[in-house]
C-alpha positions as CSV (number, residue, x, y, z in Angstrom):
1,X,20.4,-65.0,-39.1
2,X,23.6,-66.1,-40.7
3,X,25.4,-69.4,-40.1
4,X,28.2,-67.6,-38.4
5,X,25.8,-66.2,-35.7
6,X,25.0,-69.8,-34.7
7,X,28.6,-70.8,-34.4
8,X,31.7,-70.2,-32.3
9,X,32.7,-67.5,-34.8
10,X,29.4,-65.6,-34.1
11,X,30.0,-65.8,-30.4
12,X,33.7,-64.8,-30.4
13,X,33.6,-61.9,-32.7
14,X,32.7,-58.2,-32.5
15,X,30.8,-57.0,-29.4
16,X,30.0,-60.6,-28.5
17,X,33.6,-61.4,-27.9
18,X,33.9,-58.8,-25.2
19,X,30.6,-59.9,-23.6
20,X,31.7,-63.5,-23.7
21,X,34.9,-62.7,-21.9
22,X,33.1,-60.7,-19.2
23,X,30.5,-63.4,-18.6
24,X,32.9,-66.3,-18.7
25,X,35.3,-64.5,-16.3
26,X,32.7,-64.5,-13.5
27,X,32.4,-68.3,-13.6
28,X,36.2,-68.6,-13.9
29,X,36.7,-66.6,-10.8
30,X,34.1,-68.6,-8.9
31,X,35.6,-71.9,-10.1
32,X,39.3,-70.9,-9.4
33,X,38.3,-70.0,-5.8
34,X,36.7,-73.5,-5.4
35,X,39.8,-75.3,-6.6
36,X,42.1,-73.1,-4.5
37,X,40.0,-73.9,-1.4
38,X,39.8,-77.6,-2.2
39,X,43.6,-77.8,-2.7
40,X,44.6,-75.9,0.5
41,X,42.0,-77.3,2.9
42,X,44.2,-80.2,4.1
43,X,46.8,-77.5,5.0
44,X,44.2,-75.4,6.7
45,X,43.1,-78.3,8.9
46,X,46.7,-79.0,9.9
47,X,47.1,-75.5,11.1
48,X,43.8,-74.4,12.6
49,X,42.1,-77.8,13.1
50,X,38.4,-78.6,12.3
51,X,38.7,-81.9,10.4
52,X,35.1,-82.7,11.6
53,X,33.9,-79.6,9.8
54,X,35.9,-80.3,6.6
55,X,32.8,-80.8,4.4
56,X,31.1,-77.7,5.9
57,X,33.6,-75.6,3.9
58,X,31.8,-76.7,0.7
59,X,28.3,-77.0,2.2
60,X,28.1,-73.5,3.7
61,X,29.8,-72.1,0.6
62,X,27.2,-73.6,-1.7
63,X,24.2,-72.8,0.5
64,X,25.2,-69.2,0.5
65,X,25.7,-69.4,-3.3
66,X,22.1,-70.6,-3.6
67,X,20.9,-67.5,-1.7
68,X,23.0,-65.3,-4.0
69,X,21.6,-67.1,-7.0
70,X,18.0,-66.5,-5.8
71,X,18.7,-62.8,-5.3
72,X,20.3,-62.3,-8.6
73,X,17.3,-61.3,-10.7
74,X,16.3,-58.7,-8.1
75,X,19.9,-57.4,-7.8
76,X,20.1,-57.0,-11.6
77,X,16.8,-55.1,-11.7
78,X,17.7,-52.8,-8.9
79,X,21.4,-52.1,-9.7
80,X,21.8,-53.0,-13.4
81,X,24.6,-55.1,-14.8
82,X,27.5,-53.0,-13.5
83,X,26.0,-52.5,-10.1
84,X,25.1,-56.1,-9.7
85,X,28.6,-57.2,-10.5
86,X,30.1,-54.6,-8.2
87,X,28.0,-55.8,-5.3
88,X,28.9,-59.4,-6.0
89,X,32.6,-58.8,-6.2
90,X,32.6,-56.7,-3.0
91,X,31.0,-59.5,-1.0
92,X,33.4,-62.0,-2.5
93,X,36.5,-59.9,-1.6
94,X,35.3,-59.5,2.0
95,X,34.9,-63.3,2.3
96,X,38.3,-63.9,0.8
97,X,40.0,-61.6,3.3
98,X,38.2,-63.3,6.2
99,X,39.4,-66.7,5.0
100,X,43.0,-65.3,4.7
101,X,42.9,-64.1,8.3
102,X,40.9,-66.9,9.9
103,X,42.3,-68.0,13.3
104,X,40.1,-71.1,13.5
105,X,37.6,-73.1,11.5
106,X,34.4,-71.3,12.6
107,X,35.8,-68.0,11.3
108,X,37.0,-69.8,8.1
109,X,33.4,-71.0,7.6
110,X,32.1,-67.4,7.9
111,X,34.6,-66.3,5.2
112,X,33.6,-69.3,3.0
113,X,29.9,-68.4,3.4
114,X,30.6,-64.8,2.2
115,X,32.7,-66.1,-0.6
116,X,29.8,-68.4,-1.5
117,X,27.3,-65.5,-1.5
118,X,29.4,-63.4,-3.8
119,X,30.3,-66.4,-5.9
120,X,26.6,-67.3,-6.2
121,X,25.9,-63.8,-7.5
122,X,28.7,-64.1,-10.1
123,X,27.6,-67.6,-11.1
124,X,24.0,-66.8,-11.6
125,X,24.7,-63.4,-13.2
126,X,26.6,-65.1,-16.0
127,X,23.7,-67.5,-16.9
128,X,21.0,-64.8,-16.4
129,X,22.8,-62.5,-18.9
130,X,23.2,-65.2,-21.6
131,X,19.7,-64.9,-23.0
132,X,19.7,-61.2,-22.4
133,X,22.8,-60.4,-24.5
134,X,23.0,-63.3,-27.0
135,X,20.7,-64.6,-29.6
136,X,19.1,-68.0,-29.1
137,X,21.3,-69.8,-31.6
138,X,24.3,-68.8,-29.6
139,X,23.1,-70.2,-26.3
140,X,24.6,-73.7,-26.6
141,X,28.1,-72.2,-27.4
142,X,27.7,-69.6,-24.7
143,X,26.7,-72.2,-22.2
144,X,29.7,-74.3,-23.2
145,X,32.1,-71.4,-23.0
146,X,30.9,-70.3,-19.6
147,X,31.0,-73.9,-18.2
148,X,34.3,-74.4,-19.9
149,X,35.8,-71.9,-17.5
150,X,35.9,-74.8,-15.1
151,X,38.7,-76.1,-17.3
152,X,40.6,-72.8,-16.9
153,X,40.1,-73.2,-13.2
154,X,41.7,-76.6,-13.3
155,X,44.9,-75.0,-14.6
156,X,45.0,-72.0,-12.2
157,X,43.2,-73.0,-9.1
158,X,45.2,-76.1,-8.1
159,X,48.4,-74.3,-9.1
160,X,47.7,-71.3,-6.9
161,X,46.5,-73.4,-4.0
162,X,49.1,-76.1,-4.4
163,X,52.1,-73.7,-4.6
164,X,51.0,-71.7,-1.5
165,X,50.1,-74.9,0.4
166,X,53.6,-76.3,-0.2
167,X,55.1,-73.0,1.0
168,X,53.0,-73.3,4.2
169,X,51.3,-70.0,3.1
170,X,47.7,-71.1,2.5
171,X,46.5,-67.7,3.8
172,X,48.2,-66.0,0.8
173,X,46.2,-68.3,-1.5
174,X,43.0,-66.7,-0.3
175,X,44.6,-63.3,-0.3
176,X,45.6,-63.7,-4.0
177,X,41.9,-63.7,-4.9
178,X,41.5,-60.0,-4.0
179,X,43.6,-58.5,-6.8
180,X,42.1,-61.0,-9.2
181,X,38.6,-59.9,-8.3
182,X,39.4,-56.2,-8.6
183,X,40.8,-56.7,-12.1
184,X,37.7,-58.7,-13.1
185,X,35.4,-55.9,-11.8
186,X,37.3,-53.4,-13.9
187,X,36.8,-55.6,-17.0
188,X,33.0,-55.8,-16.3
189,X,32.7,-52.1,-15.8
190,X,34.3,-51.4,-19.2
191,X,32.5,-54.0,-21.2
192,X,28.9,-54.3,-19.9
193,X,26.3,-51.5,-20.1
194,X,25.2,-49.9,-16.9
195,X,21.6,-51.2,-17.4
196,X,20.2,-53.3,-20.2
197,X,17.2,-54.9,-18.5
198,X,13.9,-53.5,-17.4
199,X,12.9,-53.1,-13.7
200,X,9.9,-55.4,-13.6
201,X,11.7,-57.8,-11.3
202,X,12.4,-55.2,-8.8
203,X,9.0,-55.4,-7.2
204,X,8.8,-59.2,-7.2
205,X,8.8,-61.0,-3.9
206,X,11.4,-63.6,-3.0
207,X,10.4,-67.2,-2.4
208,X,11.6,-67.0,1.2
209,X,9.8,-70.1,2.4
210,X,11.3,-72.2,-0.4
211,X,14.8,-70.9,0.2
212,X,14.4,-71.6,3.9
213,X,13.2,-75.2,3.2
214,X,16.1,-75.7,0.8
215,X,18.6,-74.5,3.3
216,X,17.1,-76.7,6.0
217,X,17.4,-79.7,3.7
218,X,21.1,-79.2,3.2
219,X,22.0,-78.2,6.8
220,X,20.0,-81.2,8.2
221,X,22.3,-83.6,6.4
222,X,25.4,-81.6,7.4
223,X,24.4,-81.4,11.1
224,X,23.6,-85.1,11.2
225,X,26.9,-85.9,9.6
226,X,28.8,-84.4,12.6
227,X,27.8,-87.4,14.7
228,X,29.4,-90.9,14.1
229,X,26.1,-92.4,15.3
230,X,24.1,-93.7,12.3
231,X,20.8,-92.8,14.0
232,X,21.6,-89.0,13.9
233,X,22.8,-89.3,10.3
234,X,19.5,-91.0,9.3
235,X,17.5,-88.4,11.2
236,X,19.3,-85.7,9.2
237,X,18.6,-87.4,5.9
238,X,14.9,-87.9,6.9
239,X,14.5,-84.2,7.8
240,X,16.1,-83.2,4.5
241,X,13.6,-85.4,2.6
242,X,10.7,-83.9,4.4
243,X,12.0,-80.3,3.8
244,X,12.4,-81.1,0.1
245,X,8.8,-82.5,-0.2
246,X,7.5,-79.4,1.6
247,X,9.5,-77.2,-0.9
248,X,7.9,-79.0,-3.8
249,X,4.4,-78.6,-2.3
250,X,5.1,-74.9,-1.7
251,X,6.0,-74.4,-5.4
252,X,2.6,-75.7,-6.3
253,X,0.6,-73.5,-3.9
254,X,2.6,-70.2,-3.8
255,X,2.4,-67.3,-6.1
256,X,6.0,-66.6,-5.5
257,X,8.1,-69.5,-7.0
258,X,11.7,-70.6,-7.1
259,X,11.2,-72.4,-10.4
260,X,9.2,-71.7,-13.6
261,X,5.4,-72.5,-13.5
262,X,4.6,-76.2,-13.1
263,X,8.3,-77.1,-13.4
264,X,8.1,-79.8,-10.7
265,X,5.0,-81.6,-12.0
266,X,5.7,-85.3,-12.9
267,X,4.8,-84.7,-16.5
268,X,6.8,-81.5,-16.9
269,X,9.8,-81.7,-19.3
270,X,11.7,-79.4,-16.9
271,X,11.5,-82.0,-14.0
272,X,13.4,-84.6,-16.0
273,X,16.0,-82.0,-16.9
274,X,16.4,-80.9,-13.3
275,X,16.7,-84.5,-12.1
276,X,19.4,-85.3,-14.7
277,X,21.4,-82.2,-13.9
278,X,21.0,-82.6,-10.1
279,X,21.9,-86.3,-9.9
280,X,24.9,-85.8,-12.1
281,X,26.2,-83.0,-9.9
282,X,25.6,-85.1,-6.7
283,X,27.9,-87.7,-8.1
284,X,30.5,-85.0,-8.9
285,X,30.6,-83.8,-5.3
286,X,32.6,-86.9,-4.3
287,X,35.5,-84.6,-5.5
288,X,35.3,-82.7,-2.2
289,X,37.5,-85.2,-0.4
290,X,39.8,-86.3,-3.3
291,X,42.8,-84.1,-2.3
292,X,42.6,-85.3,1.2
293,X,42.4,-89.0,0.1
294,X,45.3,-88.5,-2.3
295,X,47.5,-86.9,0.4
296,X,46.8,-89.4,3.1
297,X,46.5,-92.7,1.2
298,X,48.6,-92.0,-1.9
299,X,51.4,-89.8,-0.5
300,X,50.8,-86.9,-3.0
301,X,51.8,-83.3,-2.5
302,X,49.1,-80.6,-2.3
303,X,50.0,-79.5,-5.8
304,X,49.8,-82.9,-7.4
305,X,46.7,-83.9,-5.5
306,X,45.0,-80.6,-6.6
307,X,45.7,-81.3,-10.2
308,X,44.6,-84.9,-10.0
309,X,41.3,-83.8,-8.4
310,X,40.9,-81.2,-11.2
311,X,40.8,-84.0,-13.8
312,X,37.1,-84.2,-13.2
313,X,36.6,-80.6,-14.3
314,X,39.0,-81.0,-17.1
315,X,37.1,-84.0,-18.5
316,X,33.9,-81.9,-18.1
317,X,35.3,-79.0,-20.1
318,X,36.7,-81.2,-22.9
319,X,33.5,-83.1,-23.5
320,X,31.3,-80.0,-23.2
321,X,33.2,-78.0,-25.8
322,X,33.4,-81.0,-28.1
323,X,29.7,-81.7,-27.9
324,X,28.4,-78.1,-27.9
325,X,27.9,-78.0,-31.6
326,X,26.2,-81.3,-32.0
327,X,22.6,-81.6,-33.4
328,X,19.6,-83.9,-33.4
329,X,20.6,-87.6,-32.8
330,X,24.0,-86.8,-31.5
331,X,22.5,-84.5,-28.8
332,X,20.1,-87.3,-27.7
333,X,23.0,-89.8,-27.5
334,X,25.1,-87.3,-25.5
335,X,22.3,-86.7,-23.0
336,X,21.5,-90.4,-22.6
337,X,25.0,-91.8,-22.4
338,X,26.6,-89.1,-20.2
339,X,25.3,-90.6,-16.9
340,X,26.5,-94.1,-18.0
341,X,30.1,-92.7,-18.2
342,X,29.7,-91.0,-14.8
343,X,28.6,-94.2,-13.2
344,X,31.6,-96.0,-14.8
345,X,34.0,-93.4,-13.4
346,X,32.5,-93.7,-9.9
347,X,32.9,-97.4,-9.9
348,X,36.6,-97.1,-10.9
349,X,37.1,-94.6,-8.1
350,X,35.3,-96.8,-5.5
351,X,37.8,-99.6,-6.1
352,X,41.0,-97.6,-6.6
353,X,40.9,-94.6,-4.2
354,X,40.6,-96.6,-1.0
355,X,43.9,-98.5,-1.7
356,X,46.8,-97.6,0.5
357,X,49.1,-97.4,-2.4
358,X,51.5,-94.6,-1.2
359,X,52.4,-93.3,-4.7
360,X,51.9,-96.3,-6.9
361,X,51.3,-94.7,-10.3
362,X,49.3,-97.6,-11.6
363,X,46.7,-96.9,-8.9
364,X,47.0,-93.2,-9.5
365,X,46.3,-93.8,-13.1
366,X,43.1,-95.6,-12.4
367,X,42.1,-92.7,-10.0
368,X,42.8,-90.2,-12.7
369,X,40.8,-92.3,-15.2
370,X,37.8,-92.4,-12.9
371,X,37.9,-88.7,-12.2
372,X,38.2,-87.9,-15.9
373,X,35.3,-90.2,-16.8
374,X,33.0,-88.6,-14.2
375,X,33.7,-85.1,-15.6
376,X,33.6,-86.3,-19.3
377,X,30.2,-87.9,-18.7
378,X,28.7,-84.8,-17.1
379,X,30.0,-82.4,-19.8
380,X,28.9,-84.6,-22.7
381,X,25.3,-83.5,-22.6
382,X,25.6,-80.5,-20.3
383,X,25.3,-77.5,-22.8
384,X,22.2,-79.2,-24.4
385,X,20.6,-79.9,-21.0
386,X,21.0,-76.2,-19.9
387,X,19.8,-74.9,-23.3
388,X,16.8,-77.2,-23.2
389,X,15.7,-75.6,-19.9
390,X,15.5,-72.2,-21.5
391,X,13.8,-73.6,-24.6
392,X,10.9,-75.5,-22.8
393,X,10.3,-72.9,-20.0
394,X,6.9,-71.4,-20.1
395,X,6.6,-68.0,-21.9
396,X,7.4,-65.2,-19.5
397,X,9.4,-67.4,-17.1
398,X,12.8,-66.9,-18.7
399,X,14.3,-65.2,-15.7
400,X,13.1,-68.0,-13.4
401,X,14.4,-70.6,-15.9
402,X,17.8,-69.0,-16.1
403,X,18.0,-68.7,-12.3
404,X,16.8,-72.3,-11.8
405,X,19.8,-73.6,-13.7
406,X,22.1,-72.2,-11.0
407,X,19.7,-73.1,-8.1
408,X,19.4,-76.8,-9.1
409,X,23.2,-77.1,-9.7
410,X,24.1,-75.4,-6.4
411,X,21.5,-77.3,-4.4
412,X,22.7,-80.5,-5.8
413,X,26.3,-79.5,-5.0
414,X,25.4,-78.5,-1.4
415,X,23.4,-81.6,-0.8
416,X,26.0,-83.9,-2.4
417,X,28.8,-82.3,-0.3
418,X,26.8,-82.8,2.9
419,X,26.1,-86.4,1.9
420,X,29.8,-86.9,1.2
421,X,30.7,-85.5,4.6
422,X,28.2,-87.8,6.2
423,X,29.5,-90.8,4.4
424,X,33.1,-90.0,5.1
425,X,32.4,-89.6,8.8
426,X,30.3,-92.8,8.9
427,X,33.2,-94.5,7.2
428,X,35.7,-93.5,9.9
429,X,37.4,-90.4,8.6
430,X,37.6,-89.0,12.2
431,X,37.1,-92.2,14.2
432,X,39.2,-94.3,14.0
433,X,40.9,-91.9,11.5
434,X,44.3,-92.5,10.1
435,X,45.0,-94.8,7.1
436,X,42.2,-97.3,8.0
437,X,39.6,-94.7,8.6
438,X,40.5,-92.7,5.5
439,X,40.4,-95.8,3.3
440,X,37.0,-96.8,4.6
441,X,35.7,-93.3,4.1
442,X,36.9,-93.3,0.5
443,X,35.0,-96.5,-0.2
444,X,31.8,-95.2,1.4
445,X,31.9,-91.8,-0.4
446,X,32.4,-93.2,-4.0
447,X,30.3,-96.4,-3.6
448,X,27.2,-94.8,-2.2
449,X,27.3,-91.6,-4.3
450,X,27.5,-93.8,-7.4
451,X,23.8,-94.4,-6.9
452,X,23.2,-90.8,-8.1
453,X,24.4,-91.3,-11.7
454,X,22.7,-94.7,-11.8
455,X,19.4,-92.9,-11.1
456,X,20.3,-90.1,-13.6
457,X,20.3,-92.7,-16.4
458,X,16.5,-93.0,-16.3
459,X,15.9,-89.2,-16.2
460,X,18.3,-88.7,-19.1
461,X,16.6,-91.3,-21.2
462,X,13.3,-89.5,-20.6
463,X,14.9,-86.2,-21.8
464,X,16.3,-87.9,-24.9
465,X,13.0,-89.5,-25.7
466,X,11.2,-86.2,-25.5
467,X,13.7,-84.7,-27.9
468,X,13.1,-87.6,-30.3
469,X,9.4,-87.1,-30.2
470,X,9.8,-83.4,-30.8
471,X,12.0,-83.9,-33.8
472,X,9.6,-86.4,-35.3
473,X,6.7,-83.9,-35.3
């Protein structure tokens, strides 16, 4: 294998270039949709109501994405590359149209769920295809490129959502996703082969009980968060904890698994990787309410608030691309120090966002710094964490390992969003509401979710230590 094949040049030349564009485009579409929705949601609530269900837009979207992720391997085996992408884009288009036409929040949530299902397919398909179409030496660059599409989304998503929101035409923002999706499907059809994988996964059973328990864990927190009574919120968290423990037990006893073999054992190298990724993502989900906080507390327009919120993804993209080519000691430092930067960003946000500054650019500067630090810290070790999952997965479990990347990330996103919604409601987002309630909600969201990157430091150090031991052998 030449040096070029293990570099950006090897990834972005010849047939690999076309495949890279096709795979990265799926994540770009998924991410653009997330930023469009995040940017226009304050406008949606103003027109059709449903502030108490604000966080459910993210929660249901991500829960459906998890289901799509879990079904991806079977869909690929049954329909091949083109067929799988065609099914994913069709579901995504239907969901986008429902969102564009929604007369109330429950219908909007139905559309968001369908968008999530289609987006989950697209998201997982990209990761599942990496090890199938690229050589192992290209995996870190491919991971960085695909995740880097969140940076592209920070340019397009808030722009599309913000412009339409300021024109009081948020429905057109969702409608604009339809032609974008159709163009992407045409690209995939031209670039990817009809079938390039065997059909062994077609007969495999789905881990239905694990998926059910995972869904219950997320929805329990979300349902509990709808009440302003702390008792109901605690009950939801307790039920989520029980469901998660049952899921782990099921993984040990069932022949049909959601994760690679023995991945959740305490001594498994995969467990430390999953914990690091999951906890970092939970901290990131504080972004859910950022546009709303910026518009209410800091007098920003939908367009500006959308771009400020996107600084988190921008920081992620910059650090991920910067660090993707690192080796040995630099990789260990990136993994270990990433959570520290995320924690620092969360602390900055906890003290700056709740201020009722109404446009003070000094305060906005601190908010921007906090958001960028959170993203930068996550992206610093991200491509190496994901590549490591594929490297240490048991032989024969590559499909499960690839799918588990998406499952863990989406589960953490859904759970984090549900927790953010719970914290915001407990903090007073709805009652008493207004400036005081929103300010208190902002403090609760960032201060409590900062615990996630604090816990991630320990898991990340364990991953880095394992890498050091391996390199010494």
